[in-house]
C-alpha positions in Angstrom: -80.5 45.4 -65.2 -80.4 49.1 -64.6 -79.3 49.8 -68.2 -82.0 47.5 -69.5 -84.6 49.5 -67.5 -83.3 52.8 -68.8 -83.4 51.5 -72.4 -87.0 50.1 -71.9 -88.1 53.5 -70.6 -86.6 55.2 -73.6 -88.4 52.8 -75.9 -91.6 53.4 -73.9 -91.3 57.2 -74.3 -90.5 56.8 -78.0 -93.5 54.4 -78.4 -95.9 56.9 -76.9 -94.7 59.6 -79.4 -95.1 57.2 -82.3 -98.6 56.2 -81.0 -99.7 59.8 -81.1 -98.3 60.2 -84.6 -99.9 57.1 -85.9 -103.3 58.1 -84.4 -103.2 61.1 -86.8 -102.6 58.7 -89.7 -105.1 56.1 -88.7 -106.8 56.1 -92.1 -103.5 55.9 -94.0 -102.5 52.4 -95.3 -99.0 51.2 -95.4 -98.9 51.4 -99.2 -100.0 55.1 -99.0 -97.4 55.8 -96.4 -94.7 54.4 -98.6 -95.8 56.9 -101.3 -95.9 59.8 -99.0 -93.5 61.6 -96.8 -95.1 59.8 -93.9 -93.3 56.7 -94.9 -90.6 57.7 -92.4 -93.3 57.0 -89.7 -93.6 53.5 -90.9 -89.9 53.0 -90.9 -89.4 54.4 -87.4 -92.3 52.3 -86.2 -90.9 49.1 -87.6 -87.5 49.8 -86.1 -89.2 50.5 -82.7 -91.0 47.2 -82.9 -87.8 45.3 -83.6 -85.8 47.2 -80.9 -88.5 46.4 -78.3 -88.6 42.7 -79.2 -84.8 42.3 -79.2 -84.4 44.0 -75.8 -87.3 42.0 -74.2 -85.8 38.8 -75.5 -82.4 39.8 -74.3 -83.8 40.5 -70.8 -85.4 37.0 -70.7 -89.0 38.3 -71.1 -90.0 36.1 -74.0 -93.7 36.3 -73.3 -93.7 40.0 -73.5 -91.5 40.0 -76.5 -94.3 38.0 -78.3 -96.4 41.2 -78.2 -94.0 42.6 -80.8 -93.8 39.5 -83.1 -95.9 40.9 -85.9 -95.2 44.3 -87.4 -98.3 44.7 -89.7 -101.9 43.8 -89.0 -103.8 41.2 -91.1 -106.4 43.8 -92.0 -107.0 44.6 -95.7 -105.8 47.0 -96.7 -102.9 46.4 -94.3 -102.6 49.2 -91.9 -99.8 50.5 -89.7 -100.2 48.5 -86.5 -96.7 48.8 -85.0 -97.6 50.8 -81.8 -100.6 49.6 -79.9 -101.8 50.1 -76.3 -101.0 46.4 -75.6 -97.4 46.9 -76.7 -97.0 50.0 -74.6 -98.5 48.1 -71.6 -96.0 45.3 -72.3 -93.1 47.7 -71.9 -94.6 49.1 -68.7 -94.9 45.6 -67.4 -91.3 44.7 -68.3 -90.0 47.8 -66.4 -92.2 46.9 -63.4 -91.0 43.3 -63.3 -87.3 44.2 -63.5 -87.5 47.1 -61.0 -89.4 44.8 -58.6 -86.6 42.3 -58.8 -88.7 39.6 -60.3 -86.4 38.9 -63.3 -83.2 39.3 -61.3 -84.5 36.9 -58.6 -85.1 34.2 -61.2 -81.6 34.6 -62.5 -80.1 34.5 -59.0 -82.1 31.4 -58.1 -80.6 29.7 -61.2 -77.2 30.8 -60.1 -77.9 29.3 -56.7 -78.6 25.9 -58.3 -75.3 26.2 -60.3 -73.4 27.3 -57.2 -74.7 24.3 -55.2 -73.6 22.0 -57.9 -70.1 23.5 -58.1 -69.7 23.5 -54.3 -70.6 19.8 -54.2 -68.1 19.1 -57.0 -65.5 21.0 -55.1 -66.2 19.1 -51.9 -65.9 15.7 -53.7 -62.6 16.8 -55.3 -61.3 17.9 -51.9 -62.3 14.6 -50.3 -60.1 12.9 -53.0 -57.2 15.2 -52.2 -57.5 17.4 -55.2 -57.1 20.8 -53.5 -56.4 22.9 -56.5 -59.5 22.3 -58.6 -61.6 22.3 -55.4 -60.3 25.8 -54.5 -60.8 27.1 -58.0 -64.5 25.9 -58.1 -65.1 27.6 -54.7 -63.6 30.8 -55.9 -65.8 30.8 -59.0 -68.8 30.6 -56.8 -67.7 33.4 -54.6 -66.8 35.6 -57.5 -70.1 35.1 -59.3 -71.9 35.8 -56.1 -70.0 39.0 -55.7 -71.0 40.1 -59.3 -74.6 39.3 -58.5 -74.5 41.4 -55.3 -72.7 44.2 -57.1 -75.3 44.3 -59.9 -78.2 44.2 -57.3 -76.5 47.2 -55.6 -76.2 49.1 -58.8 -72.4 49.1 -58.8 -70.8 49.9 -62.2 -68.6 47.4 -64.0 -70.1 44.5 -62.0 -69.3 42.1 -64.9 -65.8 43.3 -65.7 -64.2 44.5 -62.5 -61.9 42.2 -60.5 -63.5 40.2 -57.7 -61.3 42.0 -55.1 -62.5 45.4 -56.3 -66.1 44.3 -56.2 -65.5 43.1 -52.6 -64.0 46.4 -51.7 -66.8 48.4 -53.4 -69.5 46.3 -51.7 -67.9 47.0 -48.3 -67.8 50.7 -49.1 -71.4 50.6 -50.1 -72.3 49.2 -46.7 -73.5 45.9 -48.0 -71.5 44.0 -45.3 -69.0 44.5 -42.5 -65.2 44.8 -42.5 -64.8 41.4 -40.9 -66.9 39.8 -43.7 -65.0 41.7 -46.3 -61.7 40.4 -44.9 -63.1 36.9 -44.8 -64.2 37.0 -48.4 -60.8 38.5 -49.6 -59.0 35.7 -47.8 -61.0 33.1 -49.6 -60.4 34.9 -52.9 -56.7 34.8 -52.2 -56.8 31.0 -51.6 -58.6 30.6 -55.0 -56.1 32.8 -56.7 -53.1 30.9 -55.3 -54.8 27.6 -56.4 -55.3 29.0 -59.9 -51.6 29.8 -60.1 -50.5 26.4 -58.7 -49.1 28.0 -55.5 -50.0 25.1 -53.3 -47.5 26.3 -50.6 -49.7 29.3 -49.9 -52.8 27.4 -48.7 -53.8 24.2 -47.0 -56.6 21.6 -47.5 -58.3 23.2 -44.5 -58.2 26.6 -46.2 -60.0 25.1 -49.1 -62.6 23.4 -46.8 -63.3 26.8 -45.2 -63.6 28.4 -48.6 -66.2 25.8 -49.7 -68.0 26.1 -46.4 -68.2 29.9 -46.7 -69.6 29.6 -50.3 -72.2 27.1 -49.1 -73.3 29.3 -46.1 -73.3 32.6 -47.9 -73.7 32.2 -51.6 -76.7 29.9 -51.9 
């Protein structure tokens, strides 16, 4: 999310500059701009509109992206209407929502629903004696939770780093204690052993504890 905010801020600054330029050309129609050197202003404005809409859509802010749906106004003769006060306000709102944690909270709530389902599936599999898939599902939940925590803490490579590294980095960042770090690493080790079919390295009780930890800490 940090990178999205930085890009939104860049587009906001760029939009303010384009807005100032377009104000000086308020009486120039699009057709005239195409025939003059000012046509580059139209091209830059259209690119800005498309960049804003694409980024807002990617960030899951569809309502705000709709502010950027049309590039030209319906006035005749058609005038350059790419940068407006409403569109700049939409970017400011997007930055505010993301920095306030609103967008991230929605995503984490969705993750919690998914985690709950996976944990229930894992518990059902364990009850049937299927320790390997149960452990793997539990590990998936813990790993995804670690990535969410790393992103919320502003840690780099939160989507690509190994789960054990994220666990270590979160401990170093003071997000949790050494005992909790050890506990999480132990559960990750159980999941890793299960994923590689090394059933001699863990027991059904280890898997039960893994799922219990995921239910208590990741929802």
